[in-house]
N, C-alpha and C positions, 0 to 999 in steps of 0.2 A: 524293262519294269521285270518281276517277276510275281507268278501267281502261285498261292499258297493252297492244295487242298482246292483248288477251285472256290474260296470263299474271299480272300484278298489279293486286291491289287494295288501294285505302287507303280506308279510313274506321269507321264504329264496328262494333266487336266483334260487338255484338248483331244486325248486319244479315248477318254471315258466312255461314250455310247457306243462306240464299235466295240471295247473292252467287254462292255457290259455286255450287248447282243451275244457274243462270242459263246456265251456261258449256257446259250442254248436256248429254247422256248419259255425254260419253267420258270414260273415267277419269282421274283426276287426284289427285296428293299435294299435301299441304299444309303449306306450310312456313311458322311464326311466326317472323319476323326480328325479333332485338334492337333496336328502335326504337319507340318510344312517338311517338305524335301530338300535336299541340298539346294538345287535348283528350284528358281524362279518359276512359280506357277505347276509344282509338282508337290503330291502329299501322298496320303494310303485311305484305301477306299475299301470300306468292308462292305460285302455282299449278303445280305441275308434272305430268307425269303417272306415274302410280305407285301410285296408291289410288283404288278407288270413290268418287265426292263423296257417296254416301247414306252411307257408313262413317265419314263429319267429322261432327263433334258439337261443340259448344264444353263446354268446363269439362275435357275431356281432353286426355291427354299426348300427343304425337305425336312419334314419332323423327325426329330434325334429321338428314341424311344427312352426312357428315364431307367438306368439299370440300376438296381440297389444290391450288390452284391454280399454286403454284411449285415449280421445280425444286430442286437443290441449289446451283444457280447464284445464284438469286432472281428465274429467269426464270420467264413466264408459260407453261403447256406447252400443248398443241394443245388445241381444243376451248372455247377464250374470244375466239374472232372475233379482233379489230382486234388484241386485245391479249397476242395468244400471239406467244410470242418477245420481248415487251415485258420490259426488266428493271425490277422493282420499284419502284426508282428514280423512272425514267420514266414512270411507269403513270396518275399523277395527270390531265397535262394530258389524255392520251387519255381516259379517264372523262368530264372536264369538255364535250370537243369531241363525245362520244357525247349528252352530256345536251342541248346546245345544239341536236345536230340533229332530237333528239327533240321538241324547242319546251319542254322543262321544268327548263331552266337558270334557277334565282333570280337568285343570284351567286355569285360568287368571293371569296373575301378569305381575308386571313392570320387566324389567329390563335394566342396561346399555348397549350401545353399540355404535360403528360409525354409524353416519347418515350423509348423504350432506346435508349441508346448505349454503344460498347464502352468499357469503365473502363480501358483501357490507352491508346486511340487517340482514343476518341469519335467514332470513326465510328457512323452509327447504325445500329442493327440491326433485322432481320425476325422478325415470328412466322411459324412458316412449320410446318404440320400434316405430322407424319410418323408413321409408325408406330413404336413402342416396345414393349421386354421390359419384362414387372413379377415380381415373385418375390410371390405372394400372402402376403400376410401374417397373416391372421386364425390361421391355423393355428399360429402360432409365439408368437401374442399372449400368451398363458398364460402359454407354458414361459418368455418372456424377461421378463417380470416377476418371475417366482418367482427368476430367476437375478439378476437385478439386486438384488431385496429381500437377497442376503448378501453385497454391496458395501458397502463405508464408503465414503460418498461427505463429500467435502469444500470444499466448506462443505457443510452437512447437509441445506441444503433442494436439493441436486442429486439428492440420491434422489427426491424428490415430483416435479421437473421432469422426471425421466427417467419415471417411471413416466406422469406425464400425457402424455408424447408416445407410450409404446407403449399407451398406451389408444385414444389418438386416431390413430392413423397408419395410413394409409392403405397400398396397393400400392407395394411398395419398384421405383422406375426405375432397373434395372442396364444400360442401353445409352446410349451415346455414339453420334452422328455424326461419330466424327473416325477418324485413321487411325491413329494409333499408339498406343497401349494395351494392355490385356491383352484378348486376343482372346476374345469372349464362344462356349464350347463346344459352340454349338447348330446341327445341321447340319435344312434344310429341305431336302425331296424336291420336283424341279423337275414332278414328275407330279403328285402328289396333294395336296402343301403338308404333308405331315405334317411333325411337325418331334421333333428328338432331342437330349437333352443327354448328352455325350457325358464321362463320370467321369474320365479321364484317357489319358495317352499308352500306356499298354498297350493300353485299351481301344480306342483309335482306330487304332491299327498293326492290331489284330484284323479290324476291320470296314472299313478302308481297300480301298476297289478301284481307287482311281488317286492318283499324285500322293505315295507314301510315301516315296518316295526322292530326292524335290524336298524333303522338307520335315525329312527324318532328319537330325539330329546340330545343327537349329537351337533357338531357344526359339519358344514357340506364339505369336508376332508376325507380323503380317502383312510380307513378301506370302507366307512360306513358308507357313504354315499354311492357307492360303487354297487351297492348289494339292491338297490331299486331297482324296477324294470318297468319300462310302461309300455303301453300299445300301441304298436305304431299307426299314424292317422291315414297314412295313403293303403296297406295291405292287411291292417289289423294285425301282423305279426309282434314278435317283442323287439323292443328294443332296448340297448343299454347302452352305459354311460361311455363315451370315449375314455381311453385313458390318461388323453393327457391333462395337466392341469396347465393353468393361465400363465400367462408372461406376467410378470411379478409390476408391473407398468401398468394393469389391469386394476389391482390392487388400490395401487399408490395414486391413480388418477381421480379414483370415485369417492376422496375421504372427505372432500366437501362437501357428500350427500351422506355417506354409510355414516360417517363418525357426528353427523347434526343430526339423528332421527327425521330424517327425511321422508322415511316411508311411513313410521309411526308418527308422528308431530310436524306439521309441516308448518305451521304458527313458530315453533321452537326454533325450526331451521331457519325461515324467514329472518328471526333477530339476527344472526350471525353470519347469514350468506349474502354476497363474495365478504372473504376474507380481504380485509385493508392490506395484503401484505406479504408476501412470501419469499422465499431467499434460496437459493442454490448454486452451485458452480455451473456457469453459462454453457461452457466448453461440451457438455455432457448433455446438459438437463433441456437443453431449448429442444431435442429430439428426444426427451426422453419423460423426467416430470412434466416438464410444463408443458409438452405435447399430451400426453394423456390425461390432464388435468383439463386441457382446452377442447378437446375429444370428447371427454363424458359430459363435460357442462352444456357444450353445444346440442348434444342428443338428449340431453335430457332437458335442457332451459333455453336454447338457443342465447344461454349469458352468460359475461365474465365469471368464472369462479373466484376469480380473485382482481384486485385492483390495482394494484403495485406489484411489479415484479424487480427486484431487487437482487442483480446476479453478480457474479465473481468472476475474475481469470483464475490459474493454478497457481500452489501451491510448491515453488520447487526450492530445490536446495540453494544456500549461497552461490552455488558455481554453476546456477542457471540449469541444471538439469532435473530430471526428476527424481524424487528420494528412491534410492532402493539400498538394501542392507546389502547388498549384492558388491554395491557400488562404493560402499562406505559413507554414503554423505546422507543416509536418511535418521532424523532425530525422533525417539520416542517422547511421546506427550509429557510421561513421566520425569521423563530427562529434560525437558525444555522446562517442565513446571517450577521443579530440583532449583536448575542451574539458572536460570533467568529469570524464575517469578513469573506467575501465571498475570499479574499485574499488566507489567512488562510487555509479556507475550499479547495482552489482548490490543494494548495500544499501539503494539507494532502491526496490527492485522487493522485497525481502527483509521492510521493515519497513512493506509495504503488505497492508492486510485484503484478502486475496482475493476476497472477495466487492463489494468498492468497486471502481470503476472509476480506474483511475493514473490524475491528472492529471499528465504528463509533459513536463519542460523543464529550462533550466538554473537557473531560479529556484529549482526542486525539490531541484534538485544544489547549488547551493549552501547551501544549509539544511542537507543532510546532511553537506556537507563542514565544516561551522560547529560542529555537532552532534555528528560523529563521529570523520570523519576527524581533523581538526584537533587535537581534543584528543588522540587517540589519540596520534601524532604528535608533540606539543608534551611529553607525559612521556616519549616515549622518546628525544627530544632532549636534556632535561633531563638526564635518568640518562646518556647518551651524556659530556655535557660535564662532570658533576661525576666520572664514570670515568675520564674522561681526563685528567683534571687529577689524580687520586689516584693514578692506573695500580692502578686496582682491578679483579680479574679475580675469577671467581667460584669458590671450591673445591669446588661441589657441595651443601655445608651451607646451614642458614637459622639464623644467631646464635641464641642462647640466650638472649639478654638483649634481647630483645623489648618494644618499648614497646608503651602500651596499643594507641596508633595502628596500629602493626606486626599486632597478635594482633586488630583489629577487622577491617584491611583483607584479610588472609589470610581471616579469617571470610566477608567477603562475598565474595570470590575464588571460595572453593568453593562458597560458596551459587550463585552463580550461574553454575558450572560444573555442577553441579548442574541447576540450573534449565533452562538452556540442553539439556543434554542432553535432561533430559524433555520440552522443548518439542520438539526435532529427532526425536526417538522418535515422537512423534506429528502430523508434517509440519506443525507448526506454525514457519515459520521467522518469523512476526510476531511470535508470542508470546518466539521466542527475542532478535528485536531489542530487545523490549519490558523484557527482562532485561539485557541488556549497557547499554544506553543512560543507565540512572541509575548502573550502577556507574561508568562514564566520567567521569559528573559527581563522584561519590563521590571516584575516584581523584584527579582534575585539582584539582578544588574543594576538595576538602579533606586528603586525603592528604598529596600533595605541597604542598600549600602550608603545610601546618601541620607538614610535616617537611623546610623547606628549610633552616631556620637546621640543622640537624641537619647536613648535608652541606657545612657551611661550618668544622667541629668542625675538631680535630687528625689526623692521618692515621690514629694509632691510637686514636684513641676508640672505645670498644665500641659505644656507642649508633649513631655513622656506622657501623660496620660492620654492624650491625642494619638500619639503613634502606636501605642497600646492597642486602644479601643478600634482604631484603625487596622491595624495588621491582623488582628482577632477578628474582625466582620470578615475582611481577605479571604483569612484561611477556612472559616466554619462553611462560608458562602462556596470557597472552592469546592469542599468535602461535599458539598451536596451535588456542586455541578459536574464531577468528574467521577462520581460514586457508579453510574453505570459504566464507566469506563476501566476506572482503578477500584474494584471496591473492595478490597483489601485494605489497599495504605488508605484510603480513605475511611474506613470504618475505622483503624485505627487512631488517625486524627481526629475524628468524631468522638468515637467513646473517651477520650481523654479532654479535648476542648468544650465540649458540650457535655455529656452525660454524668462525668465526674462531678460536675457544678454545678448543674442545674438539674435542681429536683421537679420531676415531672416531665422532662425534655422525652421525646420516643426513643424508644430504646434503641435503633439502628439510624444511622445515616439513611437505609434505605428504606425506612419509615417515615422521612421527613417528606414535605414537599417538594415538589420542582421550585427552585429559587426563579424569581419573576423579578423583571429589571426596572428599576427604577428609572424611566428616561428623563425623567425631569434632571437626575445626578451627571445625563452624561453632558460633560461639556466639551462640546468639539473643540471650538477656539483653544478654549486652554488643552484638549489632547493634540492638535497641533502645533501650538507654542513650546508644549514638551517634547514633541517629536522633533522640531528645529533646535531645540536647545540638544539635545542627542547626538542630533546630526552635524552639529557644531564641533561637539566635545570629541566626535568619532574624528573628524576631519582635523582637528588640534592633534590629538593625539599621534595621529599617522603624520604630522607635520615635524612634531617633534620627534619621532622614528626614523625619519628622513637623514636627521642630523644626530644621532644618538644622543638625543639629551633625554633621560629617564625622568619618568611624571614627578617625581620625588623633587626634583630641581626647581626652585623655583625659579620663575621666569620674570621678567619687566612686564611684557604686556602681550596681547593677542587683537590682532587685528582682523575685521570681518567685512567683507562686503557679500551684499546680499542682490542677487539680481531682483528680487520684489521689497517689499515694505519690511524693513527690520525692527521697524518702531515696536510692535505686538509682541516682543520676547519680555518686558517687563523689566523692572529692578532685580526682583528676587528672583529671577531665572537668569537674568545679568550674573548674579552674585554666586549662582547655583553655577554656572560655566565658569568663571572666573577659579572658583575651589575646585573644578573637576579639571582644570587645564594645569592649575597650579601658576597663576599669572597674579602680578599684582594688579595689573588696570586688563580693562576689555573697551575697545574703542569701533563702531561701524563706521564705515567709510563709505562715501558716494560712489567713489569710483573706484573697479577694479585697478587701473592702470597704477593708483597708489600703491598697491601691492605687488606687481609685477610690471615686469619691460616684457614688449613684445619684439620680435623678429620676425619681418618678414621676407619669404623666398617661393619660389617660383615653383613649380612641380614639375622638374626636371624632364620627367617621364613621358609628361603632356605636352609641356611647351619645348622642350627641345628638339622633336622632330619636325616641330608644327613652323618655327621660327628659321630652323635652322642657324645659318652662319649669324644671323641678327640676333639669336637667342641670348649672346652675353649682353647686349644693347637690352634687350627689354628685364633683364635680370637687374642691370643697373638702375634703368627708369620706374621699377618695382621700388629697389630700395630707397630712392630718393623721396617717396610720399610717406605723409605721416601715417606712422604706425598704428596708430589709436583710432583714427578715418578708417584706415584700409581692415582693421581687426572687425570694426563698426560693419562696414557693409559685406565682408564677408560672413559674420553671425546671421546676417541678416538677410541673406543669399543674392546680394545683390551685385551686380558686375563691376569688376574696375576699371577706370578709364587712364591709360598709360600713352605717355609722348612719346616716339622713337624716331628719331630723325625727321623730326618737323611733321611726322604721318601720328593720327589718335588710333591708338589702338585700344580693343576692349578687352578684358579676361575675366573670364567665369569667375564665380566666387568657388568654385571647387578647382581652380586652376591652380589656387595660391594658399599656402601653407604658411598657418600661424604656429608659433615658437612660442611659450612663454618662458621667462626666467625671473627668481625672487628679484626682489629688490637688496638692494647689498643689507645684509644684516636679517636677513628672514627667510624662514622656512615654510615652504607655504602647502595647502594641500585643498585640492577642490574637486567638485560634484555637484550636479543639478542646478547651476544657477548659483552656488552658496562656495565662496572661498575665504578659507582661514589660514592668516599669515602669524608665526608666531616670533617673536623679535629674540633673535639666536644670542645676544649678548650679554655675555656675564661681568657682573661686578663683584667686587668681593665678598660684598653682605650679602649677596645673592647665592654665593657660592657656601658662605659660612651655613645659611639657614640650610642648605641642600644637603652638607655632611650632618647636620642636625638631623635632619630627617633619617636619613641612614643611619644614624646612631639609634634612634627610636626603633627603627625596623629591627636592627640587633637585640635592642633588652627584649621586644615584645616576643621574638623567636627563642629567646632564653627563660620569660616566664613560661611557654608555653613546654620547653624541655624540664623544666624546674614543674610542671603539672601543677602551677596556682590556678587559683579560683578564677574568675573574671573581675571581681570585684578586690580581690586580695591587694592590699597595699602592701610597699616593698620599699626596701632599701637599695640603692643602685650605687657602686662604686665602680671609677674606671680610671684607667692609666693608660696615655697617650702621650703622642708627641704635642711641641707647643702650638703648632698651625690649627689642629683639629680640636686641642684639647681650649682654645680661645674660641672656637666654634663652639663647643659643646657650653661653657661659660656664658657664649652673649644670648643664647638660646635656652639656658635651662630652665626658667619657668616653664617654657612650652615642652620641654622633653619630660619634666616632672607630672605636669599636666596630662600629656599622654600615655604615660606607662606607670601612672598611678604610684610614683616614686614621693615618698615623702620626705626622702633626702638623696641629694646627689654629690655622692663623695668624690672627689682627685684624690683615690688611694689608691694603693696594692690589695687585691681582695686579700679578704682576714676566712680564720679557718671557720666551715659551717657555711658557706653561702657555694651557689652553683656559678660557675666561672666560663668565660670561653672567650677565646684567641682569634682575633679579626685582624681583616686589613680592610679600610676604606678610602677608595683613591688614592690607594698608595701609603695610608697613614696606618702604621700598624697601632693598634686598640686591645687592651684587656678589661674585660667586665666580666662584674660578677653583683648576683642579684640575692635577696635573703628575704623572706616574708616577716612583714612586724609583727614581733609579737608572736 
């Protein structure tokens, strides 16, 4: 090793005692620096005056002196030789010069490493050793844990994480080296160093020996409070306030008391304490705000400062990273509000599980807009359009002539109101959104779509009025139910549907009462039967798609098998399913075997290795069994017995594979014990009706292109081949009724009409439309 001026030794630790003693009998102090040599067990030792060398021994701990070389401006203080007065940012080259002069410089090189910088401006930061003030937390640990256990934490894992922090927390550093902030009420004696904590302004005034006049009338901030001097209770000397200000969490933690007149009106404080609910992001606040609130409340009252703590995870960019301008993935609030809309943004937050990080961005916002906002607005727009055409106004009642669809949607509405109310009372916004979104799908893709024709009926039709009053009630109730989630869209809906036609109504949807569910209207049986009907429709459409059969193409029949009783569907719902599937007949069958044929196979991967050369005989024996019997046992999890070469063998249900094949002429879809088969055989009559429906779609598109009103009557002309023309003639009444055509003429389009050229299943057709009058 090498000794430098008798002060530094570098070499094996085992040789340290002898090396230290070799420096002579003068007192030394040994400091082990955090620098390890290239060989294991070596390091750098600095020997300084302070203790006897004979007291030094390996394997024992020695106190390291706290050296604070920098002042508040980052300059080296006196006592550091040529570095004194140098700013830390300029010190490196002076150190290099010193090493060169000592002849111990090896080399100087740049290398990449982590270094702290200001997150705002990127300026290099410097670690500086300073004295700080701490609160000893060991005395509070147990009491804070007991207070914490009295609080409900959402998500529930928040409790254990907070308790883990409290079990392992160190003393709380409460001081900051800043100018502005809550001035720490700590006065230190200039003579003896004794410090005292002053309880309040009353005590400070009583103890003040100077500076009170300068401070009086000001808030307890710098510079005014610094003028106050008090007499030291130990030596009588003059004590001055420490220059430090408090950690901001001291202020944040005391709000349960400071904002509720705890010191001046205890009765008022008791009315509002504790808070029912607080909310903040969990990753940081379980050791900041939540922690400081708990600490203050434990000290003052040994009681919880809040009853429920709702916390959430982080907001990240859609790419999964934290948002930073330099990364190009940050979104300013104003930008988000302008482009995605604040209602969309609010729903995006609400539909997020709080324990999961939210990936925020315009893609997620578009998803919310498509799935939630647009369906709601489209239903509202549909209602307003037809209500204006018919000049319909609400009379405050719901028609008694409600259809099955009306009763169902009102049952679902009250069910959702009940669910949302329950979820919000449990502070579960996510659960509330999960109740609303399926209802919006029910409303748009089922109720309105199935009720659309009802709004085309005559003005005085009872069923039409029932549809109006039902949809009006649904929309008004939804505007009130969704107001906390989407305050702006719901306000616009309310202003038009309620305030514009109801004198004396509350001026805003946000002034109305929260909707209360009518639980007598929640017909669970009807809701379940309608859910079955929708399931049958979805399966029927899936079966159609498997054979590329368009929904507009009528079919002869649909056959349905239920693993449960299907008699509860009822004729009205059965008719609805027939119409949705566009089939002439709907039949329930008792056995699935009427719809499918089963093919039974052994599981080759399991049974092949087990039976080896006997496996072909096993496969033959299994194939000889009655397929329906085998399927019943497999689905019941029962074993299957077979006979091979006179020996009886038993196969587990998992050893057998069941393949289903539709019966000839059928297309099938099945799930959850429900099987729907569609008759795929097309007769000439069915084909013609399908062509007529395609013609209707073309005429409707042409009406939209012409910008006709929904109730405009038209004259339609067409020119096509004989086959398609025959289909049009045979369904002319149907086509005219669906398209509001007063006339349907087989002729070339005349001038002044909007025309289109198209092809329907290979048949060319020319269409023309003009408005009557």
